[in-house]
N, C-alpha and C positions, 0 to 999 in steps of 0.2 A: 625108361632108361635109368638105370641106377648109377650112382656116382661113387666110385671107389675112393676110400680114404687115401690110397696110394696115388691117385690121380690128382688129388686136391693140391693146388699150388701152395697153400698155407702149410699143409702137412710136410710137403717136400722142403719148403724153406726152413721150417722148424728143425727137421732132421739135419739139414746142411748147417744150420746155425749151431746146433749142438756139436756136430763134428768139428766145425771151424773153431769154436770156443775151446774144445779139448786140444786141437792142434796147436793153437797159440799158447794155451796154458802150459802144455808140455815144453814148449820152447822157452818160455819165461821162467819156468821152475828152477833151472840151474842158476839163474840170477837171484833167486830168493824172492821173486815177485809173483804175485797173482796178476791176472789181467786187469783187475780193478785197481790194484796198487800201481801198476804201470800207467794206467789212464790218469790217475791222480798226479803222479810224477810228471808225465808228459804235459798234462793240462797246466800245472803250475809252472813248468819250464817255459811253455809257450806264452804264459801270461807275465813273464818277467820274474817268476819265482815266488810271488806272493798274491794271495786272493783272500777275500772275506769268505767265511764258511758258507754263507747263503749263495754267493756266486758260484763257488765250487759245486755245491749241491745242484744248482740249476744247470750248470754245464754238463754234469754227470747224469742228470735226470734221476736223482735219488733224493730221499727226504733228508732234512737237516739232521734228525736223530741218527739216520744211517751214516751220514757224513761224519758226525761226531764219533761214532763207534769206529769207523774206518780210520779216521785221523788218529785216534788213540792207539790203535794197533800199529799204525805206521810210525808213530812217535817212538814206540818201543823198539822199532827196527832202525831208528835214527834216520828216517827218510824225510820226515817233516817235523816242524816245531810250531807250536801255537805261541803267539805273542800279542801284546796289545798294540793297536794302531798308534802311530806316533801322535802324542798329544792327547791320548784318550785312555781312560782306565776302564772303558766299557767295550769298545769295539775290538773284537778279536780278529787276527789275521793268521792264515796258514802260510808258513814259509817253507820252501823246499830247502833241505840241508845240502851240504856239499855231497854227501853220500846219495841223496835223492837225485841230484843233478847227474851224478855218475850213472845211477841206475836208469834214469830216463834216457840217457844217451845210449847205453848198452842195450836197453830194451828196444829202442827205436831201430838200432842196427840189427838186432836179432829178428824183429818182426819184418823188417825190409828183406832180410835174407829168407825168411819163411815165405813171404809173398813171392819172392823170386822163384823159390822151389815150386810153389803152386802154379805159377805162370809157365814154368817149363813143361808141366804136364800137358796143358793145352792152352797155349798162349791166346790163340784166336778165340777159343771157347770162353776163357776167363774174361777177356776184354768184352766180348759180346754179352756175356752174362752181366758184367758190371754196367754196361750201357742199358741193358734191359731193366735192371734193378732201378737205375736212375729214372728211366721212363715210367716205370710202375710207381715209383715214389712221387713223381710229378703228377700223375693222374690221381692217385689216392690222396695226395696232399691238397688237391683242389676241392675235395669233398669235405674237408674239415671246416 
């Protein structure tokens, strides 16, 4: 019995992930945000507006050099600022600017609306799919 690539769960999930990433990116684009920039703004907002670069990198699951590049790009957009930790000339902190807070809030609203649109398509199906993904994650997580 042969196994078709189209039947492979991983392949189906990768295709859906690509489509979902594009779906969310298209909705964030009018705000001048990429999905990654939104994640940084939302993460900093949730953390009280300030984090050390290594913590931000860990939360985003990216390397510290990638975080540095991303933060530099976001500084040019006035979404974040780097500053020294209070009482230190070595420890850097990433701070969300006022504009970054506004973008985090608008991005959150935009993505909630996008999710609501998806749920209208097949509410029961999306809920069931989410539950199945959590169950799959629980099973696969035990193997780590």
